[in-house]
LOVODO-799572 format. One line per 2 residues: number of its first residue (from 1); their letters; for each residue x, y, z of N, C-alpha, C. Coordinates in pm, whole numbers, always signed. Layout:
N
NUM) A) X,Y,Z,X,Y,Z,X,Y,Z; ...
END
This chain:
289
1) KY) +616,+3,+2898,+690,-65,+2803,+643,-55,+2686; +508,-9,+2617,+450,-16,+2507,+476,+114,+2436
3) VK) +531,+234,+2503,+560,+338,+2396,+731,+251,+2368; +801,+245,+2416,+921,+139,+2335,+862,+35,+2252
5) QF) +769,-9,+2251,+752,-147,+2146,+674,-51,+2063; +613,+61,+2073,+523,+90,+1947,+619,+149,+1901
7) ED) +692,+230,+1952,+842,+310,+1869,+913,+191,+1789; +961,+105,+1847,+989,-1,+1717,+949,-43,+1627
9) DF) +796,-98,+1674,+708,-115,+1553,+719,-61,+1456; +671,+90,+1462,+709,+159,+1417,+830,+189,+1335
11) AR) +904,+214,+1358,+1041,+233,+1303,+1061,+107,+1208; +1017,-8,+1247,+1003,-120,+1173,+940,-153,+1025
13) YI) +817,-36,+1042,+719,-25,+952,+801,+19,+855; +801,+116,+870,+860,+205,+798,+993,+187,+678
15) ES) +1091,+132,+790,+1171,+114,+793,+1332,+213,+852; +1259,+261,+923,+1339,+354,+955,+1463,+331,+1070
17) ST) +1530,+361,+1108,+1643,+357,+1232,+1614,+419,+1365; +1524,+502,+1360,+1483,+573,+1490,+1327,+641,+1470
19) AI) +1215,+605,+1574,+1136,+685,+1588,+1093,+703,+1777; +1055,+836,+1762,+1042,+904,+1907,+865,+908,+1887
21) AV) +838,+860,+1980,+635,+865,+1982,+625,+990,+2097; +550,+1090,+2078,+484,+1191,+2125,+352,+1194,+2108
23) SN) +342,+1328,+2170,+182,+1376,+2225,+55,+1352,+2096; +110,+1448,+2021,+64,+1452,+1860,+139,+1445,+1765
25) GT) +95,+1505,+1607,+181,+1537,+1488,+281,+1669,+1549; +148,+1742,+1575,+209,+1956,+1590,+326,+1957,+1647
27) VA) +358,+1853,+1743,+464,+1911,+1842,+595,+1811,+1837; +535,+1696,+1743,+636,+1612,+1672,+756,+1682,+1575
29) LH) +661,+1782,+1504,+708,+1900,+1387,+785,+2013,+1485; +698,+2022,+1585,+802,+2169,+1628,+906,+2096,+1727
31) LT) +917,+1942,+1813,+1036,+1893,+1846,+1125,+1880,+1778; +1106,+1875,+1628,+1225,+1789,+1521,+1253,+1944,+1464
33) LV) +1221,+2012,+1459,+1232,+2180,+1474,+1369,+2232,+1544; +1302,+2186,+1645,+1400,+2296,+1801,+1495,+2147,+1816
35) AL) +1486,+2024,+1784,+1644,+1933,+1794,+1711,+2014,+1652; +1666,+1993,+1517,+1736,+2056,+1434,+1786,+2194,+1465
37) GV) +1758,+2280,+1534,+1810,+2393,+1499,+1769,+2482,+1498; +1619,+2483,+1379,+1611,+2593,+1312,+1536,+2689,+1440
39) GP) +1566,+2815,+1365,+1537,+2916,+1444,+1464,+3019,+1407; +1502,+3154,+1488,+1512,+3273,+1428,+1587,+3304,+1358
41) GD) +1546,+3415,+1263,+1615,+3449,+1119,+1602,+3316,+1005; +1532,+3199,+1016,+1531,+3102,+913,+1408,+3118,+851
43) EV) +1389,+3076,+710,+1309,+3047,+642,+1283,+2928,+618; +1174,+2866,+606,+1171,+2747,+601,+1021,+2737,+456
45) LI) +1087,+2669,+383,+981,+2618,+273,+865,+2535,+320; +717,+2586,+282,+652,+2481,+316,+502,+2521,+194
47) PD) +448,+2397,+185,+315,+2411,+74,+224,+2496,+127; +138,+2584,+35,+19,+2681,+96,-36,+2615,+92
49) LT) -100,+2486,+43,-237,+2409,+65,-169,+2307,+175; -218,+2320,+317,-156,+2207,+394,-239,+2272,+512
51) FA) -220,+2172,+629,-347,+2160,+730,-239,+2319,+849; -324,+2396,+888,-201,+2493,+985,-132,+2477,+1078
53) AT) -135,+2345,+1057,-7,+2288,+1183,+120,+2297,+1132; +177,+2281,+984,+256,+2276,+940,+342,+2428,+945
55) AN) +262,+2536,+897,+288,+2660,+947,+324,+2698,+1124; +230,+2652,+1155,+260,+2694,+1320,+354,+2623,+1385
57) AV) +396,+2527,+1348,+522,+2489,+1390,+607,+2545,+1380; +655,+2654,+1256,+764,+2656,+1189,+769,+2775,+1270
59) LY) +653,+2879,+1317,+629,+3008,+1403,+653,+2997,+1529; +618,+2850,+1572,+687,+2834,+1718,+810,+2893,+1738
61) VG) +896,+2804,+1631,+1043,+2828,+1692,+1118,+2937,+1660; +1014,+3005,+1614,+1050,+3214,+1601,+1083,+3206,+1408
63) AI) +1100,+3084,+1320,+1202,+3100,+1208,+1008,+3147,+1105; +1036,+3170,+936,+965,+3216,+853,+935,+3152,+781
65) PV) +792,+3108,+774,+756,+3031,+659,+735,+3054,+524; +774,+3049,+417,+785,+3034,+299,+632,+3004,+222
67) LI) +578,+3031,+189,+453,+2925,+117,+462,+2956,-39; +470,+2789,-54,+525,+2800,-186,+417,+2714,-268
69) DI) +370,+2766,-381,+238,+2676,-476,+288,+2560,-480; +150,+2449,-544,+191,+2332,-537,+174,+2283,-685
71) DP) +145,+2181,-658,+136,+2058,-795,+26,+2024,-787; -75,+2099,-911,-173,+2121,-962,-228,+1929,-965
73) DT) -174,+1846,-1014,-183,+1685,-984,-147,+1617,-857; -22,+1621,-797,-11,+1569,-714,-93,+1633,-546
75) LC) -117,+1761,-545,-124,+1904,-445,-11,+1879,-389; +94,+1867,-409,+168,+1849,-302,+309,+1975,-367
77) ID) +396,+2022,-238,+499,+2157,-247,+523,+2076,-438; +529,+2177,-480,+566,+2245,-655,+730,+2238,-633
79) PI) +845,+2157,-658,+989,+2183,-624,+1055,+2295,-724; +1003,+2288,-837,+1066,+2408,-903,+1014,+2560,-868
81) KA) +903,+2588,-825,+846,+2644,-755,+930,+2691,-620; +956,+2607,-535,+1034,+2578,-441,+1166,+2668,-420
83) KA) +1266,+2601,-555,+1373,+2626,-607,+1368,+2795,-629; +1247,+2848,-677,+1256,+2994,-694,+1244,+3055,-580
85) AV) +1203,+3002,-512,+1190,+3102,-343,+1309,+3089,-266; +1391,+2999,-286,+1573,+2969,-199,+1605,+3089,-208
87) TS) +1629,+3156,-56,+1748,+3283,-52,+1839,+3203,+64; +1963,+3313,+78,+2086,+3317,+205,+2000,+3237,+304
89) KT) +1877,+3285,+363,+1796,+3296,+459,+1703,+3108,+497; +1733,+3085,+347,+1645,+2950,+370,+1695,+2841,+438
91) RA) +1657,+2750,+540,+1724,+2699,+628,+1653,+2515,+586; +1541,+2499,+554,+1479,+2401,+535,+1362,+2405,+463
93) II) +1321,+2226,+392,+1212,+2257,+353,+1153,+2133,+386; +964,+2185,+398,+909,+2088,+435,+800,+2035,+361
95) PV) +812,+1934,+320,+714,+1857,+220,+596,+1796,+268; +493,+1817,+233,+382,+1778,+266,+299,+1703,+185
97) HL) +311,+1542,+224,+221,+1457,+149,+85,+1407,+181; +12,+1560,+102,-124,+1560,+129,-220,+1451,+50
99) YG) -290,+1426,+165,-377,+1315,+129,-382,+1195,+104; -271,+1177,+143,-175,+1041,+116,-137,+1002,-38
101) HP) -93,+1161,-108,+6,+1122,-234,+136,+1199,-210; +230,+1128,-239,+393,+1181,-160,+439,+1285,-267
103) AD) +476,+1356,-213,+560,+1485,-279,+649,+1403,-362; +733,+1486,-457,+824,+1444,-558,+935,+1443,-428
105) MG) +1004,+1368,-415,+1119,+1333,-281,+1261,+1327,-351; +1250,+1323,-478,+1342,+1342,-592,+1423,+1430,-622
107) AI) +1344,+1538,-664,+1339,+1678,-682,+1368,+1760,-554; +1359,+1713,-475,+1285,+1807,-353,+1421,+1791,-310
109) NT) +1510,+1650,-260,+1658,+1593,-201,+1716,+1666,-326; +1699,+1671,-415,+1788,+1763,-483,+1835,+1860,-477
111) LA) +1684,+1999,-433,+1728,+2102,-423,+1730,+2110,-281; +1740,+2024,-182,+1805,+2045,-91,+1942,+2064,-92
113) IN) +2006,+1932,-138,+2180,+1946,-201,+2222,+2042,-280; +2100,+2083,-376,+2206,+2181,-403,+2243,+2296,-306
115) HE) +2115,+2280,-217,+2094,+2458,-142,+2130,+2408,+40; +2206,+2303,+80,+2248,+2265,+197,+2091,+2305,+284
117) LL) +1960,+2219,+217,+1867,+2245,+329,+1851,+2127,+403; +1790,+2144,+502,+1721,+2035,+570,+1585,+2028,+514
119) VI) +1537,+1861,+528,+1442,+1824,+503,+1367,+1733,+570; +1204,+1843,+600,+1138,+1741,+736,+1029,+1717,+668
121) ED) +977,+1594,+646,+871,+1561,+598,+751,+1541,+685; +667,+1591,+608,+535,+1602,+688,+453,+1477,+662
123) CA) +426,+1372,+709,+372,+1251,+683,+251,+1229,+763; +255,+1357,+801,+53,+1305,+861,-74,+1226,+835
125) EA) -87,+1265,+687,-156,+1193,+590,-83,+1112,+513; -10,+1059,+547,+73,+926,+440,+140,+813,+529
127) LG) +79,+764,+610,+148,+637,+646,+62,+513,+569; +175,+447,+507,+159,+331,+421,+230,+403,+238
129) TC) +206,+516,+262,+253,+581,+107,+386,+573,+119; +405,+516,-4,+568,+502,-108,+607,+569,-212
131) FN) +731,+616,-188,+755,+724,-354,+914,+645,-392; +861,+612,-512,+979,+507,-567,+1002,+329,-529
133) GK) +930,+309,-411,+960,+214,-361,+972,+217,-225; +992,+323,-145,+1047,+324,-12,+935,+416,+47
135) HV) +923,+381,+176,+811,+445,+222,+834,+622,+251; +764,+724,+274,+751,+860,+308,+800,+843,+448
137) GT) +898,+994,+476,+924,+968,+624,+1095,+901,+637; +1134,+861,+495,+1261,+822,+532,+1349,+829,+441
139) FG) +1336,+997,+380,+1430,+1057,+241,+1454,+1139,+270; +1429,+1228,+419,+1468,+1345,+453,+1576,+1329,+601
141) DA) +1598,+1461,+644,+1659,+1520,+796,+1572,+1419,+895; +1456,+1421,+856,+1362,+1388,+961,+1216,+1419,+920
143) AI) +1122,+1348,+996,+1007,+1342,+919,+916,+1301,+1058; +777,+1342,+1040,+675,+1292,+1138,+504,+1283,+1089
145) FS) +473,+1188,+1200,+354,+1141,+1123,+246,+1173,+1250; +118,+1174,+1171,+2,+1165,+1291,-84,+1065,+1339
147) FF) -130,+1050,+1458,-262,+902,+1488,-348,+1024,+1578; -364,+1147,+1499,-539,+1176,+1577,-634,+1087,+1486
149) GN) -702,+1103,+1551,-841,+998,+1483,-914,+972,+1371; -852,+1028,+1296,-914,+1033,+1150,-796,+1033,+1092
151) KT) -681,+966,+1149,-549,+941,+1094,-589,+805,+999; -497,+739,+961,-480,+610,+867,-473,+502,+978
153) IT) -370,+511,+1107,-412,+429,+1248,-430,+559,+1381; -467,+530,+1450,-463,+636,+1569,-498,+587,+1726
155) TG) -447,+667,+1773,-401,+683,+1955,-503,+776,+2003; -593,+815,+1948,-707,+894,+1985,-549,+1075,+1938
157) EG) -507,+1095,+2011,-405,+1205,+1979,-270,+1130,+1992; -187,+1173,+1929,-55,+1149,+1910,+76,+1100,+1776
159) GM) +166,+1146,+1775,+261,+1176,+1720,+379,+1085,+1715; +491,+1042,+1596,+600,+1000,+1562,+693,+1119,+1496
161) AI) +840,+1130,+1586,+932,+1189,+1493,+1022,+1121,+1463; +1068,+1128,+1311,+1163,+1045,+1290,+1265,+1128,+1298
163) IK) +1409,+1082,+1312,+1554,+1159,+1292,+1675,+1106,+1265; +1720,+1120,+1176,+1828,+1046,+1116,+1925,+1028,+1193
165) DE) +1954,+1170,+1215,+2097,+1181,+1308,+2098,+1127,+1426; +2214,+1036,+1495,+2157,+997,+1589,+2203,+1084,+1706
167) AI) +2320,+1146,+1700,+2336,+1273,+1828,+2180,+1388,+1832; +2138,+1373,+1720,+2015,+1522,+1694,+1889,+1411,+1772
169) FK) +1891,+1279,+1698,+1785,+1204,+1777,+1795,+1201,+1948; +1888,+1164,+2039,+1921,+1138,+2163,+1875,+1307,+2169
171) RA) +1916,+1361,+2113,+1864,+1536,+2195,+1762,+1563,+2154; +1678,+1505,+2115,+1502,+1477,+2085,+1439,+1462,+2209
173) TI) +1461,+1339,+2227,+1422,+1252,+2324,+1457,+1325,+2429; +1551,+1373,+2475,+1585,+1465,+2636,+1455,+1552,+2620
175) LR) +1500,+1616,+2528,+1377,+1722,+2507,+1201,+1727,+2495; +1183,+1637,+2473,+1034,+1526,+2462,+1020,+1530,+2624
177) DH) +1118,+1522,+2689,+1085,+1475,+2836,+1120,+1589,+2936; +1079,+1735,+2945,+1152,+1825,+2990,+1260,+1860,+2996
179) GM) +1354,+1823,+2919,+1510,+1871,+2858,+1572,+1766,+2965; +1519,+1672,+3084,+1590,+1586,+3180,+1683,+1468,+3167
181) DP) +1822,+1508,+3238,+1919,+1419,+3252,+1869,+1302,+3230; +1895,+1190,+3097,+1880,+1034,+3132,+1957,+1002,+3228
183) ER) +2055,+1045,+3288,+2156,+973,+3364,+2173,+1033,+3471; +2065,+1182,+3479,+2087,+1219,+3621,+1914,+1265,+3658
185) RY) +1827,+1221,+3740,+1697,+1191,+3733,+1648,+1340,+3803; +1588,+1423,+3774,+1537,+1594,+3807,+1671,+1663,+3766
187) WH) +1779,+1642,+3672,+1826,+1726,+3628,+1826,+1802,+3505; +1813,+1908,+3489,+1757,+1965,+3311,+1849,+2027,+3257
189) KE) +1901,+2024,+3207,+2029,+2083,+3113,+1953,+2192,+3070; +1857,+2123,+3003,+1799,+2281,+2891,+1658,+2311,+2896
191) IG) +1604,+2380,+2844,+1480,+2408,+2832,+1385,+2264,+2716; +1274,+2212,+2804,+1217,+2058,+2755,+1067,+2099,+2767
193) YN) +1050,+2001,+2727,+882,+2006,+2685,+800,+1834,+2759; +694,+1899,+2756,+642,+1736,+2824,+541,+1698,+2698
195) YR) +634,+1632,+2614,+555,+1568,+2488,+551,+1460,+2477; +558,+1385,+2597,+536,+1241,+2592,+389,+1205,+2568
197) IS) +412,+1065,+2516,+292,+998,+2492,+225,+891,+2592; +145,+909,+2658,+99,+782,+2749,+108,+628,+2724
199) NI) +145,+541,+2812,+148,+420,+2808,+30,+346,+2704; -85,+419,+2738,-201,+352,+2711,-257,+360,+2592
201) QA) -171,+520,+2572,-213,+548,+2404,-120,+477,+2287; -1,+450,+2335,+79,+347,+2259,+23,+237,+2298
203) AI) +16,+167,+2376,-94,+30,+2379,-175,+40,+2260; -259,+91,+2236,-369,+121,+2121,-272,+164,+2040
205) GV) -127,+219,+1991,-77,+201,+1886,-46,+112,+1817; +42,+10,+1903,+81,-114,+1899,-10,-176,+1834
207) AQ) -141,-233,+1857,-248,-304,+1832,-317,-215,+1685; -300,-106,+1660,-314,-30,+1573,-248,-50,+1429
209) LE) -95,-97,+1443,-36,-116,+1348,-28,-259,+1334; -70,-319,+1364,-119,-487,+1366,-195,-502,+1216
211) RV) -263,-387,+1236,-420,-366,+1124,-315,-307,+997; -230,-185,+1015,-173,-103,+928,-235,-130,+807
213) ND) -197,-278,+754,-198,-276,+579,-344,-346,+575; -462,-383,+663,-562,-379,+663,-662,-262,+583
215) FV) -588,-184,+673,-678,+3,+673,-587,+80,+515; -472,+35,+514,-471,+122,+364,-502,+21,+292
217) DK) -504,-93,+305,-592,-163,+162,-714,-121,+132; -799,-151,+271,-943,-89,+257,-962,+57,+177
219) KR) -861,+147,+247,-836,+269,+160,-861,+328,+29; -782,+198,-1,-717,+170,-197,-865,+100,-259
221) WI) -921,+33,-187,-1021,-37,-239,-1128,+27,-240; -1110,+172,-165,-1286,+226,-181,-1218,+325,-252
223) AE) -1129,+365,-322,-1055,+479,-411,-1080,+410,-535; -1070,+275,-511,-1080,+231,-631,-1277,+209,-741
225) QY) -1336,+198,-583,-1442,+216,-589,-1530,+326,-666; -1475,+455,-584,-1482,+585,-673,-1471,+630,-752
227) TK) -1355,+606,-819,-1288,+572,-943,-1356,+534,-1074; -1399,+392,-1013,-1463,+350,-1085,-1590,+383,-1160
229) HL) -1630,+450,-1100,-1801,+486,-1062,-1791,+656,-1122; -1702,+738,-1041,-1688,+897,-1108,-1597,+938,-1218
231) TK) -1510,+817,-1304,-1520,+768,-1408,-1583,+870,-1499; -1743,+838,-1478,-1844,+837,-1584,-1899,+996,-1572
233) IT) -1868,+1059,-1497,-1931,+1177,-1463,-1782,+1292,-1536; -1832,+1411,-1626,-1773,+1479,-1664,-1708,+1614,-1584
235) NI) -1648,+1695,-1582,-1575,+1805,-1519,-1538,+1761,-1401; -1499,+1675,-1403,-1432,+1626,-1210,-1307,+1578,-1277
237) KL) -1178,+1665,-1188,-1067,+1552,-1226,-1057,+1482,-1053; -1037,+1326,-1106,-973,+1239,-971,-862,+1206,-948
239) PG) -794,+1208,-838,-671,+1192,-724,-638,+1072,-818; -540,+1074,-832,-453,+913,-888,-303,+905,-826
241) EY) -214,+825,-899,-102,+778,-875,+10,+897,-970; +132,+978,-1005,+175,+1032,-1064,+306,+997,-1037
243) GN) +387,+931,-1078,+493,+844,-1103,+490,+763,-1035; +629,+717,-1011,+640,+565,-910,+609,+604,-772
245) VF) +458,+571,-727,+419,+607,-603,+275,+521,-580; +299,+568,-473,+183,+419,-405,+135,+506,-325
247) NT) -31,+532,-345,-119,+661,-320,-172,+515,-218; -215,+621,-35,-311,+597,+7,-429,+611,+9
249) YW) -445,+745,-66,-542,+794,-35,-633,+809,+109; -576,+891,+152,-606,+932,+307,-747,+1037,+280
251) LF) -752,+1041,+189,-859,+1137,+170,-887,+1119,+6; -988,+1099,-60,-1025,+1079,-187,-1093,+1232,-225
253) TV) -985,+1367,-270,-1022,+1425,-295,-1054,+1482,-473; -1138,+1540,-527,-1160,+1575,-602,-1185,+1698,-676
255) EL) -1128,+1693,-833,-1173,+1858,-848,-1222,+1890,-965; -1354,+2014,-894,-1399,+2057,-996,-1383,+2158,-1072
257) VG) -1400,+2088,-1242,-1317,+2184,-1370,-1469,+2206,-1440; -1466,+2303,-1574,-1534,+2344,-1611,-1705,+2387,-1558
259) SL) -1797,+2338,-1600,-1894,+2371,-1563,-1951,+2354,-1426; -1858,+2258,-1373,-1873,+2256,-1228,-1814,+2347,-1132
261) IN) -1736,+2438,-1157,-1614,+2525,-1077,-1722,+2553,-993; -1771,+2646,-1034,-1891,+2748,-924,-2003,+2673,-798
263) ER) -1993,+2558,-900,-2128,+2456,-821,-2034,+2380,-683; -1936,+2418,-617,-1923,+2298,-541,-2015,+2285,-394
265) DE) -2042,+2447,-390,-2122,+2461,-234,-2234,+2371,-230; -2309,+2392,-379,-2469,+2325,-411,-2440,+2157,-430
267) LL) -2299,+2134,-472,-2261,+1998,-481,-2247,+1921,-297; -2172,+1990,-212,-2140,+1980,-96,-2325,+1955,-5
269) RR) -2378,+2055,-68,-2527,+2067,+22,-2608,+1928,-14; -2632,+1912,-199,-2652,+1775,-206,-2640,+1661,-169
271) LT) -2479,+1643,-167,-2451,+1509,-119,-2444,+1504,+33; -2478,+1595,+120,-2523,+1568,+236,-2654,+1539,+256
273) LN) -2715,+1592,+171,-2866,+1568,+209,-2916,+1411,+139; -2798,+1392,+80,-2782,+1209,+60,-2734,+1114,+161
275) GI) -2678,+1185,+276,-2594,+1095,+376,-2473,+1102,+341; -2391,+1149,+253,-2250,+1151,+169,-2168,+1240,+268
277) EA) -2092,+1223,+320,-2002,+1309,+390,-1912,+1413,+238; -1864,+1545,+268,-1782,+1577,+116,-1794,+1697,+238
279) RQ) -1651,+1774,+244,-1584,+1901,+243,-1504,+1998,+185; -1496,+2114,+159,-1382,+2142,+44,-1234,+2071,+121
281) VF) -1082,+2130,+26,-1011,+2119,+122,-960,+2195,+192; -870,+2219,+259,-807,+2271,+325,-789,+2416,+214
283) IP) -812,+2564,+310,-788,+2663,+252,-661,+2702,+271; -600,+2793,+108,-432,+2807,+86,-416,+2908,+272
285) LH) -307,+2891,+309,-216,+2942,+416,-232,+3107,+397; -239,+3156,+259,-157,+3284,+236,-297,+3376,+255
287) EM) -429,+3285,+219,-569,+3353,+292,-569,+3365,+404; -490,+3308,+507,-525,+3351,+642,-491,+3459,+711
289) P) -569,+3484,+807,-509,+3588,+868,-366,+3586,+959
END
């Protein structure tokens, strides 16, 4: 019963009509791509700066990830550069709301409408994040969330898929459970997957959701403290809120500029020596073998 409750509570929180709980965020993205019919011969626009799972899921379905540079302020996919990369084979775009700041969903949806593209939001790091007063994950055709141990709420491992179209949503729920016909037990209509979340994980998710606003408020409070003190230091660019957005600051990410550009590794070493956890951001995908 907790799986259904977790799905219902989550859908209510982000104001979505659907939610499918799955075993992790990566399979949520794979399941969504399969259900939407993205496959071999299709190109999918994704940001160059994201966790590898975004690209991996596209490759799982036989499609081609097309890497797009990011906006230097939001660190999210640049809609202008994405528009320039559209071809006759482009089927979808996956904006990633990186580190808690939303991508420009207004420009992305306009691009999608003009070129008849599917929009799949990767909200793995953006629970609680809003664009123009609306929760991310509700702008496109589909969206995914992650509940890995380092996320805003966690089930240890876990994920959620949001799919707007009711028929595609129903197909995705069947695919999640081995492709088994819900009306005829042990009858498998098509190739499916074991992407279910367990009842005990879902129960943890229900309890975590009860505290989600406290978690988000704490992250924003921490970001306020960092901002207040780090503004005194020159040659670093701090994260912010660009446009009418609500940034949840999943990670507080600074950019070194000027004389500090070549000092990252030394800075990380000194922070570590002082008991302050810090690490570099994701490595751009185009550098990966």
